[in-house]
C-alpha positions, 0 to 999 in steps of 0.5 A, spaced: 550 808 466 555 812 461 553 820 462 552 823 455 557 828 455 563 822 456 567 821 450 568 813 449 573 811 444 569 805 440 575 800 441 574 801 449 572 795 453 567 797 458 563 792 463 555 793 462 554 796 469 560 801 469 558 808 471 562 814 467 561 821 469 560 827 465 566 829 461 570 823 462 574 821 456 576 813 455 581 812 450 583 806 445 585 800 449 582 801 455 578 796 459 574 797 465 571 791 469 565 790 472 562 794 478 567 800 477 565 807 478 569 813 474 567 820 476 567 826 472 573 830 468 577 823 468 582 822 462 583 814 461 588 813 456 591 806 454 593 801 454 590 800 461 586 795 464 582 796 470 579 791 474 572 790 478 569 795 483 574 800 482 572 808 484 576 813 480 574 820 482 574 826 479 580 830 475 584 824 475 589 822 469 590 815 468 594 811 463 597 817 460 604 817 457 610 816 462 614 823 464 620 820 461 625 823 455 627 816 453 619 814 452 617 812 444 610 813 443 610 806 439 613 802 445 611 796 450 607 801 455 601 799 459 598 800 466 594 794 470 590 796 476 587 790 480 580 790 483 577 794 489 582 800 489 579 807 491 583 813 487 581 820 489 581 826 486 587 829 481 591 823 481 596 821 476 598 814 474 603 813 468 604 807 464 610 803 464 616 804 459 620 799 455 627 800 459 623 799 465 619 792 463 613 796 460 608 796 465 606 800 471 601 796 476 597 797 482 594 791 486 588 790 490 584 794 495 589 800 495 587 807 497 590 812 493 588 819 496 588 826 492 593 829 488 598 823 488 602 821 483 605 814 481 610 814 475 612 810 470 614 802 471 612 803 479 609 797 482 604 798 488 602 791 492 595 791 495 592 794 501 596 800 501 595 807 503 598 813 499 596 819 503 594 826 500 600 828 495 604 822 496 609 822 490 613 816 487 618 817 482 619 811 476 621 804 478 618 805 485 616 798 489 611 799 494 609 792 498 603 790 501 600 794 507 605 799 506 602 806 508 605 813 506 604 819 510 602 825 506 607 829 502 611 823 502 616 823 496 620 816 494 626 817 489 626 812 483 628 805 484 626 805 491 622 800 495 618 800 501 617 794 504 611 790 507 607 794 513 612 799 513 610 806 514 612 813 513 611 820 517 608 826 513 613 829 508 618 824 509 623 824 503 625 816 501 632 816 498 633 808 500 629 802 501 625 802 507 625 795 510 618 791 512 615 793 518 619 799 519 617 807 520 621 812 517 621 820 518 624 826 515 628 829 510 632 825 508 628 819 511 631 815 517 628 809 521 625 811 527 621 805 530 618 798 528 611 800 526 608 797 532 601 800 531 600 797 524 603 790 526 597 790 531 592 792 526 594 787 521 593 781 527 600 780 528 601 777 535 604 781 541 610 775 541 612 777 534 612 784 535 616 784 541 621 779 537 621 784 531 622 790 536 629 786 538 630 785 530 630 793 529 634 794 535 639 789 532 639 793 525 639 800 528 641 801 535 647 797 537 652 800 532 653 794 528 655 794 521 649 792 516 653 786 515 654 784 522 646 786 523 644 781 518 648 776 520 645 776 527 638 777 524 639 771 520 640 767 527 633 770 530 630 769 524 630 761 524 622 761 527 620 768 525 617 769 518 617 776 519 624 777 520 626 772 514 622 777 510 626 783 513 633 779 511 631 777 504 629 784 503 635 787 505 639 782 501 635 784 495 636 791 496 640 795 490 640 802 493 641 800 500 636 801 506 635 807 510 639 807 517 
């Protein structure tokens, strides 16, 4: 199931049922799990570990050296991709760097659309969507079920929380709390991600509670410290608000407001 024009390094570890298209190059220290499909003209460079049932479309560059002037060729640097991901045409995903922990990672069941870039030391959770031309600078975290609209740009070291949503062409330079929608350059919070919550099976009472939490954080003119103090009172029996509070308190860049 490997096209005869593909170039496969003898040290690559490829499951027997993997499909690899024409003119694709698989380098040393690359592992590809069962059921995966690799299109044509793809470059896979190691150390990279790709799980099972992934689809990587044509002209992608996966596991290439980081775009970091401090990067040393002989270093702790790898890329780890989980299971069931779809990575569309012309995407680039770089390995990690020593000073950033050494690993770039993607979880499971992500949908990475065409022309997206994931830089060194980024960590993407599971069930996320990166729409066309989304770009992540180094050390970015994208948490589970987050959705980035097309042409979204995320500044280095930023985090995007669980089930957050960015509108088209948003430029994110601070952390986006869980469940929050942002838009604009630079991105500002606009609403709770109600539709995403509904699609995720969150019940209507919880959504109403999260809308109240959003107003506390963004609409009442409170300082961040005052808003977090009130959110802690609201969070007693609502795990989603507890998650929001924990995210805010762990923020190093500050949150969009």
